[in-house]
C-alpha positions as semicolon CSV with decimal commas, in nm:
position;residue;x (nm);y (nm);z (nm)
1;M;-3,313;5,999;4,512
2;S;-3,382;6,004;4,883
3;Y;-3,257;6,360;4,937
4;P;-3,561;6,525;4,774
5;L;-3,780;6,303;4,991
6;I;-3,595;6,417;5,303
7;R;-3,643;6,778;5,196
8;L;-4,016;6,715;5,150
9;L;-4,042;6,550;5,491
10;Q;-3,853;6,841;5,644
11;Q;-4,114;7,079;5,506
12;K;-4,380;6,864;5,676
13;A;-4,206;6,914;6,013
14;I;-4,031;6,576;6,029
15;P;-3,676;6,617;6,161
16;V;-3,391;6,565;5,917
17;Q;-3,208;6,342;6,166
18;Q;-3,503;6,103;6,187
19;S;-3,559;6,094;5,809
20;C;-3,192;6,026;5,740
21;R;-3,181;5,748;5,997
22;V;-3,493;5,576;5,854
23;L;-3,370;5,609;5,493
24;E;-3,017;5,508;5,596
25;V;-2,838;5,811;5,453
26;S;-2,600;6,045;5,627
27;R;-2,710;6,388;5,739
28;S;-2,386;6,536;5,610
29;G;-2,461;6,389;5,267
30;F;-2,807;6,545;5,273
31;Y;-2,673;6,889;5,362
32;E;-2,395;6,856;5,104
33;A;-2,646;6,768;4,832
34;R;-2,861;7,062;4,935
35;S;-2,572;7,303;4,888
36;R;-2,480;7,174;4,540
37;V;-2,576;7,364;4,230
38;A;-2,897;7,221;4,084
39;N;-2,810;7,271;3,716
40;P;-2,443;7,239;3,625
41;M;-2,316;7,482;3,364
42;I;-2,228;7,350;3,020
43;C;-1,906;7,493;2,886
44;K;-1,850;7,581;2,520
45;T;-1,597;7,303;2,476
46;S;-1,831;7,027;2,584
47;A;-2,109;7,168;2,364
48;Y;-1,869;7,181;2,068
49;L;-1,749;6,825;2,127
50;R;-2,107;6,700;2,151
51;A;-2,190;6,874;1,823
52;A;-1,884;6,722;1,653
53;F;-1,978;6,377;1,784
54;M;-2,335;6,410;1,659
55;A;-2,215;6,545;1,322
56;S;-2,003;6,232;1,282
57;H;-2,320;6,024;1,325
58;Q;-2,186;5,920;1,666
59;S;-1,887;5,744;1,515
60;Y;-1,602;5,962;1,645
61;G;-1,415;5,814;1,940
62;S;-1,223;6,000;2,207
63;R;-0,899;6,016;2,008
64;R;-1,065;6,164;1,702
65;L;-1,260;6,415;1,913
66;V;-0,935;6,528;2,079
67;T;-0,785;6,575;1,731
68;V;-1,085;6,782;1,623
69;L;-1,064;6,991;1,940
70;N;-0,690;7,054;1,900
71;F;-0,735;7,144;1,534
72;T;-1,005;7,401;1,604
73;R;-0,805;7,556;1,886
74;S;-0,501;7,602;1,664
75;N;-0,698;7,736;1,361
76;P;-0,910;8,044;1,431
77;Q;-1,054;8,022;1,077
78;C;-1,256;7,717;1,181
79;E;-1,494;7,938;1,376
80;Q;-1,574;8,129;1,056
81;R;-1,689;7,813;0,877
82;D;-2,044;7,848;1,009
83;T;-2,091;8,198;0,866
84;P;-2,260;8,224;0,526
85;N;-2,049;8,314;0,223
86;S;-2,084;8,672;0,110
87;G;-2,031;8,597;-0,252
């Protein structure tokens, strides 16, 4: 929470060293946070697991979600379930 404030103060010509000392955070932590990616990528697996959890009305636990994930990985037909029937 304090890193965006330090960045704002830096833009207003207040040294990073002084801001970090007053807010009691490390300068290395500030520079590390600045180099991190702002929006982490969401992989297909986590999106699929979230969808399965929501489809279960949030009742699936970790063991059942692992079972669902292993089942879909071993059965390529599961990906075709979402396509409409042609008949």
